[in-house]
C-alpha positions, 0 to 999 in steps of 0.5 A: 530463076535468079535468086535474090536479084535485089542484093546482087552486084551488077557483075554477079547479076550479068553472069547469073542472067546468062547462066539462067537456062543452065542453072541446076544442070551441073554446068561450069562457067569461066569468068574473068577478073571483073565477074568473079566474086565469092558471092557469085560462087556461092550463088552458082553452087547453090544452083548446082553450077561451078565457076573458075575465074581469075579475081581482082586482089581488091575484091571483098572477102579475099583474105589479107594473106593473099593481098600482102604476101611475104612468099618468095617470088614465083611461088604458088599456094592455095587457100581452101574454104568449104568448097572454094579453092583460091589459088594464088601465084606470086609473080611480081613484087607487089602483085599476085594472080588469083584464081577462084574455083569451085570444081575439081 
């Protein structure tokens, strides 16, 4: 059963609805930047599922350090928080590629 259906983003609800038969079985889901969010990752981890997916820079909860980086071009770095890892690749002057993962 999908937890807290009333407080979910539409994108989170879609992924959780599709993953419903697989929740609690230790399965993984790969998403694109429209569906990936920190709240979805938390809900999946609470139901013994993992996520790997690219993220929008404008998503809620993304650290400002990833949005406005002063790192050199073509550099990659990681932000780790609890069981989440946010991988950031600085590929253009004002653009970063973000990948969120909750699995090894």
